[in-house]
C-alpha positions as CSV (number, residue, x, y, z in Angstrom):
1,M,-37.2,-3.1,-27.5
2,A,-38.2,-6.6,-26.6
3,V,-38.3,-7.6,-23.0
4,L,-35.1,-9.3,-21.9
5,V,-35.3,-12.4,-19.7
6,L,-32.2,-13.0,-17.7
7,S,-30.5,-16.2,-18.8
8,A,-28.7,-16.9,-15.6
9,N,-29.9,-18.1,-12.2
10,V,-31.9,-15.2,-10.8
11,F,-31.3,-16.1,-7.2
12,A,-28.5,-14.6,-5.2
13,E,-26.4,-17.0,-3.2
14,V,-26.8,-15.9,0.5
15,T,-25.4,-16.8,3.8
16,P,-27.0,-16.1,7.2
17,M,-25.4,-13.8,9.7
18,K,-22.4,-15.5,11.3
19,K,-19.3,-14.5,13.2
20,G,-15.9,-14.5,11.6
21,K,-13.9,-12.8,8.9
22,P,-15.8,-11.9,5.7
23,D,-14.2,-13.4,2.6
24,L,-13.8,-10.0,0.9
25,Q,-11.7,-9.6,-2.2
26,S,-12.2,-5.8,-2.4
27,I,-13.8,-3.2,-0.2
28,G,-15.3,-0.8,-2.8
29,T,-18.6,0.8,-2.2
30,L,-19.9,1.6,1.3
31,E,-23.4,2.2,2.6
32,F,-25.0,2.3,6.1
33,A,-28.5,1.2,7.1
34,P,-30.2,3.3,9.8
35,D,-29.5,0.6,12.4
36,G,-25.7,0.9,11.8
37,T,-25.3,-2.1,9.6
38,L,-22.5,-1.5,7.1
39,F,-23.0,-2.8,3.6
40,I,-19.8,-3.4,1.6
41,G,-20.0,-3.8,-2.2
42,D,-17.2,-6.1,-3.4
43,S,-16.9,-5.9,-7.2
44,K,-14.1,-8.4,-7.4
45,S,-16.1,-11.2,-5.9
46,A,-19.4,-9.7,-7.2
47,A,-21.0,-9.8,-3.7
48,V,-22.4,-7.6,-1.0
49,F,-21.6,-8.0,2.6
50,A,-23.7,-6.8,5.6
51,V,-21.4,-6.3,8.6
52,D,-22.2,-5.6,12.2
53,L,-19.3,-3.5,13.5
54,Q,-20.8,-3.2,17.0
55,D,-20.5,0.6,16.4
56,N,-23.8,1.6,18.0
57,E,-23.0,4.2,20.7
58,K,-25.1,7.2,19.8
59,S,-23.4,10.5,19.2
60,D,-25.1,13.8,19.7
61,N,-22.3,15.7,18.2
62,I,-23.3,18.8,16.1
63,E,-19.8,20.1,15.4
64,A,-17.9,20.0,12.1
65,L,-15.2,17.4,11.2
66,Q,-11.9,18.7,9.8
67,I,-8.7,17.0,8.9
68,A,-6.2,19.1,7.1
69,D,-4.1,16.4,5.5
70,L,-6.1,13.2,5.2
71,E,-3.8,11.3,3.0
72,G,-0.8,12.2,5.2
73,K,-2.6,10.9,8.3
74,L,-3.7,7.7,6.5
75,A,-0.2,7.1,5.3
76,A,1.2,7.5,8.8
77,L,-1.3,5.1,10.2
78,L,-0.7,2.5,7.4
79,G,3.1,2.8,7.2
80,T,3.3,4.2,3.7
81,T,3.5,7.5,1.9
82,S,0.7,9.9,1.1
83,D,1.2,9.6,-2.7
84,K,0.2,5.9,-2.4
85,I,-3.1,6.5,-0.6
86,L,-6.3,6.0,-2.6
87,I,-9.7,6.4,-1.1
88,H,-12.4,4.4,-2.8
89,D,-15.5,5.4,-0.9
90,M,-16.8,7.0,2.2
91,A,-19.9,6.5,4.5
92,V,-20.9,7.7,7.9
93,N,-22.6,5.6,10.6
94,P,-25.8,7.5,11.4
95,I,-25.7,6.4,15.0
96,S,-22.1,6.9,16.1
97,Q,-21.2,9.6,13.5
98,N,-18.0,7.6,12.8
99,T,-16.8,8.1,9.2
100,Y,-15.6,5.0,7.3
101,L,-13.3,5.0,4.3
102,S,-12.4,2.1,2.0
103,V,-8.7,2.6,1.2
104,S,-5.9,1.1,-0.9
105,R,-2.3,1.8,-1.6
106,G,-3.0,2.2,-5.3
107,R,-3.0,5.9,-6.2
108,S,0.1,5.5,-8.3
109,N,-1.9,3.3,-10.6
110,W,-4.6,6.0,-11.1
111,T,-3.3,7.3,-14.4
112,S,-6.3,8.9,-16.0
113,K,-9.1,11.3,-15.1
114,W,-11.5,8.8,-16.4
115,M,-10.4,6.0,-14.1
116,I,-12.4,5.1,-11.0
117,P,-10.5,3.9,-7.9
118,N,-11.7,0.3,-8.3
119,E,-10.0,0.2,-11.7
120,A,-6.7,1.3,-10.2
121,A,-6.5,-1.1,-7.2
122,D,-8.5,-3.4,-4.9
123,A,-9.2,-1.7,-1.5
124,M,-8.7,-4.0,1.4
125,I,-8.5,-1.5,4.3
126,L,-11.4,-0.1,6.2
127,I,-10.6,3.1,8.2
128,K,-12.7,4.6,11.0
129,I,-12.6,8.3,11.8
130,D,-14.4,9.3,15.0
131,P,-16.2,12.7,15.3
132,K,-13.1,14.3,16.8
133,G,-11.0,13.3,13.8
134,E,-9.1,10.4,15.4
135,L,-8.2,7.7,12.8
136,S,-7.9,3.9,13.4
137,E,-8.2,0.8,11.3
138,A,-11.5,-1.0,11.6
139,S,-11.0,-4.7,12.2
140,L,-13.0,-7.2,10.2
141,E,-11.3,-10.2,11.8
142,N,-14.2,-11.3,14.0
143,V,-17.4,-9.6,13.1
144,L,-21.0,-10.7,12.5
145,F,-21.7,-10.6,8.8
146,S,-23.8,-12.1,6.0
147,K,-23.2,-12.2,2.3
148,A,-25.2,-12.1,-0.9
149,T,-23.5,-13.1,-4.2
150,L,-24.9,-11.4,-7.3
151,P,-26.2,-13.6,-10.1
152,N,-24.5,-13.3,-13.5
153,P,-22.1,-10.4,-12.9
154,I,-20.0,-9.0,-15.7
155,N,-17.2,-11.4,-16.6
156,A,-13.8,-10.6,-15.0
157,E,-12.1,-11.2,-18.4
158,K,-14.2,-8.6,-20.3
159,E,-12.1,-5.5,-21.0
160,H,-13.2,-1.9,-21.2
161,K,-13.7,-0.7,-24.7
162,W,-11.7,2.5,-24.4
163,K,-9.7,2.1,-21.2
164,K,-6.8,0.0,-22.2
165,G,-5.9,-2.8,-19.8
166,V,-9.0,-2.2,-17.5
167,T,-11.4,-5.0,-16.8
168,L,-15.1,-4.3,-16.6
169,R,-15.3,-6.3,-13.4
170,A,-14.5,-3.1,-11.5
171,D,-18.0,-2.0,-12.4
172,A,-19.8,-5.2,-11.3
173,I,-20.9,-3.0,-8.4
174,S,-20.7,0.7,-9.2
175,D,-22.9,2.0,-6.3
176,I,-25.2,0.7,-3.6
177,S,-28.1,2.3,-1.6
178,Y,-30.3,1.0,1.1
179,S,-34.0,2.0,1.5
180,D,-37.0,0.6,3.3
181,G,-35.6,-2.9,3.9
182,K,-34.0,-3.3,0.5
183,L,-30.5,-3.0,-0.8
184,Y,-30.2,-1.6,-4.3
185,I,-27.1,-2.5,-6.3
186,A,-26.1,-0.8,-9.5
187,G,-23.5,-2.2,-11.8
188,L,-22.8,-4.4,-14.9
189,S,-24.1,-7.9,-15.5
190,N,-23.1,-10.4,-18.1
191,E,-26.3,-9.9,-20.1
192,E,-26.5,-8.4,-23.6
193,F,-27.8,-5.2,-22.0
194,A,-25.1,-5.0,-19.3
195,S,-26.3,-2.0,-17.2
196,S,-28.2,-3.6,-14.3
197,M,-29.9,-3.0,-11.0
198,W,-30.1,-5.8,-8.5
199,V,-32.6,-5.5,-5.5
200,I,-32.1,-7.7,-2.5
201,P,-34.3,-7.6,0.6
202,Y,-32.4,-7.2,3.9
203,P,-31.9,-9.2,6.1
204,F,-30.7,-11.2,3.0
205,K,-33.2,-13.7,1.7
206,E,-33.0,-16.1,-1.1
207,E,-34.8,-14.1,-3.7
208,A,-33.1,-11.2,-5.6
209,S,-34.4,-9.4,-8.6
210,A,-32.2,-8.4,-11.5
211,T,-33.3,-5.8,-14.0
212,T,-31.4,-4.5,-17.0
213,L,-31.5,-0.8,-17.7
214,E,-31.6,1.5,-20.7
215,I,-31.4,5.3,-20.9
216,Y,-31.3,8.0,-23.5
217,H,-28.1,10.0,-23.3
218,G,-28.7,13.4,-24.6
219,A,-25.0,14.4,-24.8
220,H,-24.2,11.3,-26.9
221,G,-27.5,11.4,-28.8
222,A,-28.1,7.7,-28.4
223,Y,-29.9,5.1,-26.3
224,E,-27.4,3.2,-24.1
225,T,-27.4,-0.1,-22.2
226,H,-23.8,-0.7,-21.3
227,A,-22.9,2.3,-19.1
228,P,-23.4,1.6,-15.4
229,I,-25.1,4.0,-13.0
230,R,-22.3,6.0,-11.3
231,A,-24.3,7.5,-8.4
232,F,-27.9,7.1,-7.3
233,L,-30.3,7.3,-4.4
234,P,-33.9,6.2,-3.8
235,Y,-36.4,9.0,-3.7
236,T,-40.1,9.5,-3.6
237,L,-41.3,11.6,-6.5
238,N,-45.0,12.4,-7.0
239,N,-45.9,9.8,-4.3
240,K,-44.1,7.0,-6.1
241,N,-40.8,5.3,-5.2
242,H,-38.1,6.1,-7.7
243,L,-34.3,5.8,-8.1
244,L,-32.7,9.0,-9.2
245,A,-29.5,8.0,-11.0
246,A,-26.6,9.9,-12.6
247,Y,-24.3,8.5,-15.3
248,L,-21.0,9.4,-17.0
249,C,-21.2,12.6,-19.0
250,T,-23.8,13.5,-17.1
251,P,-27.4,12.5,-17.7
252,L,-29.8,12.4,-14.8
253,V,-32.4,9.6,-15.0
254,T,-35.4,8.5,-13.0
255,F,-36.6,4.8,-12.7
256,E,-39.8,3.8,-11.0
257,V,-39.0,1.2,-8.4
258,S,-42.2,-0.7,-9.2
259,Q,-40.9,-1.4,-12.7
260,L,-37.7,-3.0,-11.4
261,K,-39.0,-6.6,-11.7
262,D,-36.9,-9.7,-12.0
263,G,-35.9,-10.5,-15.6
264,Q,-37.3,-7.3,-17.1
265,H,-35.6,-4.6,-19.2
266,V,-36.5,-1.1,-18.2
267,K,-36.1,2.3,-19.9
268,G,-35.4,5.2,-17.6
269,R,-36.7,8.7,-18.1
270,T,-33.8,11.1,-18.8
271,V,-34.8,14.4,-17.1
272,A,-31.5,16.4,-17.3
273,E,-28.1,16.7,-18.9
274,F,-25.6,18.4,-16.7
275,G,-22.5,18.5,-18.9
276,A,-20.0,16.2,-20.7
277,G,-16.5,15.3,-19.7
278,N,-17.6,14.5,-16.1
279,Y,-18.7,11.6,-14.0
280,P,-20.8,11.9,-10.8
281,I,-19.2,10.6,-7.6
282,D,-21.8,10.9,-4.8
283,M,-25.4,12.0,-4.2
284,V,-26.8,12.9,-0.8
285,T,-30.1,14.4,0.5
286,Y,-30.2,17.2,3.1
287,E,-32.6,19.6,4.8
288,N,-32.3,23.4,4.7
289,N,-34.9,25.6,6.2
290,G,-37.5,22.8,6.3
291,N,-37.0,21.9,2.6
292,E,-35.2,18.8,1.3
293,Y,-32.5,19.1,-1.4
294,I,-30.1,16.8,-3.3
295,L,-26.4,17.5,-3.5
296,M,-24.2,15.8,-6.1
297,S,-20.4,15.9,-6.3
298,N,-18.5,15.4,-9.6
299,S,-15.1,14.6,-11.1
300,Q,-15.0,17.8,-13.1
301,L,-18.1,19.9,-12.4
302,P,-18.8,21.9,-9.2
303,L,-21.2,20.8,-6.6
304,L,-24.7,20.7,-8.0
305,I,-27.9,21.3,-5.9
306,L,-31.2,19.9,-7.1
307,D,-34.6,20.7,-5.8
308,P,-36.7,17.5,-5.9
309,K,-39.8,19.6,-6.6
310,D,-38.2,20.6,-9.9
311,V,-37.7,16.9,-10.7
312,E,-41.3,16.2,-9.8
313,S,-42.7,19.1,-11.9
314,Y,-40.6,18.3,-15.0
315,E,-43.0,16.7,-17.4
316,G,-40.6,16.3,-20.3
317,E,-38.1,13.6,-21.3
318,I,-34.9,14.1,-23.2
319,T,-35.0,11.8,-26.3
320,E,-33.0,13.9,-28.8
321,E,-29.3,14.9,-28.9
322,V,-28.7,18.0,-26.7
323,Q,-26.7,20.8,-28.2
324,G,-24.4,22.4,-25.6
325,Y,-24.8,19.4,-23.3
326,L,-27.2,21.2,-20.9
327,A,-30.9,20.5,-20.7
328,G,-33.9,19.6,-18.6
329,V,-34.2,20.0,-14.8
330,K,-32.4,23.1,-13.5
331,Y,-29.7,23.0,-10.9
332,T,-27.8,25.4,-8.7
333,P,-23.9,25.2,-9.0
334,R,-22.0,25.7,-5.8
335,S,-18.3,26.4,-5.6
336,G,-16.3,23.4,-4.6
337,S,-13.6,22.4,-7.0
338,G,-12.0,19.1,-6.2
339,I,-14.8,17.8,-4.0
340,Y,-15.2,14.0,-4.3
341,H,-16.9,12.0,-1.6
342,L,-20.0,13.2,0.3
343,A,-21.9,11.8,3.3
344,N,-24.4,13.1,5.7
345,F,-22.5,13.7,9.0
346,N,-25.0,15.2,11.4
347,E,-28.0,17.5,11.4
348,K,-25.8,20.5,10.6
349,Y,-23.1,19.2,8.3
350,I,-22.2,17.1,5.3
351,V,-18.7,15.6,5.4
352,M,-16.6,15.6,2.2
353,T,-13.2,14.9,0.8
354,Q,-11.6,17.8,-1.2
355,R,-8.4,18.2,-3.1
356,M,-7.0,21.6,-2.4
357,A,-4.8,23.9,-4.6
358,N,-1.7,22.9,-2.6
359,G,-2.3,19.2,-3.5
360,K,-3.4,18.1,-0.1
361,L,-6.6,16.1,0.3
362,I,-8.7,17.3,3.2
363,L,-11.6,15.9,5.1
364,S,-13.9,18.8,5.7
365,S,-17.5,19.7,6.5
366,L,-20.1,21.6,4.5
367,S,-22.7,23.6,6.4
368,K,-26.2,22.6,5.3
369,A,-27.4,26.1,6.0
370,W,-24.9,27.4,3.4
371,L,-26.2,24.9,0.8
372,M,-29.2,27.0,-0.2
373,P,-30.3,26.9,-3.9
């Protein structure tokens, strides 16, 4: 495959930190930096915002967080009914342990198991939940913020090939992650090979790299360049910085960060296939008994636990169609039907949203001690 040089301006448009109301068009993906800065991925405007919420009072809480009827409480707060509430993403401030949700009144538009929340509605509400479970709306009226606009995002008029009436602009930003002074932004660009990764130094500077991505999808038996990363996290493997990324149907792929250079086209290494008919929702790292593990939630599969040592020791690469849809790096399934969003809460717990058998959506906590492979 020839190297692809991005045809558009490779510089992100940025603004310095200023006080006011961010010109958000949608509050999709959420991510916190260690200093409490909240990053908001706005697919509709194809921009990322860094927001100082002045939420920096340290919490030493080590208790679990539990809310029995999350949608009911959100509906009461927002003056609507629980069947309208749609949660787009969740993140926890590592300083205050306040949990933040991006929320819309768009669940009635979510008509297919293959839809993602950003395809059903534009979230414009940011909710804060304190460690005791008290809910409030987080104001963005007068905050310190800065903005970086992505170069050459997927055109808003481009429609999804098999989701009727859905614009691909919802995937201009499919996931974001912060590591070592850089914000990594996965999504779709307007290039021939649409799957892309933007990397922007933070505090936002003028230069932003844009790399198009290619993977081999064992379940589909094909190389693919148009499916966006659904969930990913930066991770050091064999002393090199990588991105560990999961896609629809559900290949696990590694990318060396050093290869993510501006204007380049990069092939990832497919190290696992976890099963078709599923898309990953969240990936988090956690410690158990002195060892670090990775936990992944999914739309159809149970929770999956990965040992990074297994990823490091896997020397192969999936480059042929996988029969039975399972191959590569091993994983440990954990019961947890209906678990969607995950975020590290404190040293003992991971907070999660889960749809229960009675139809209620709960906000609950997973003990890291229980999550042993």
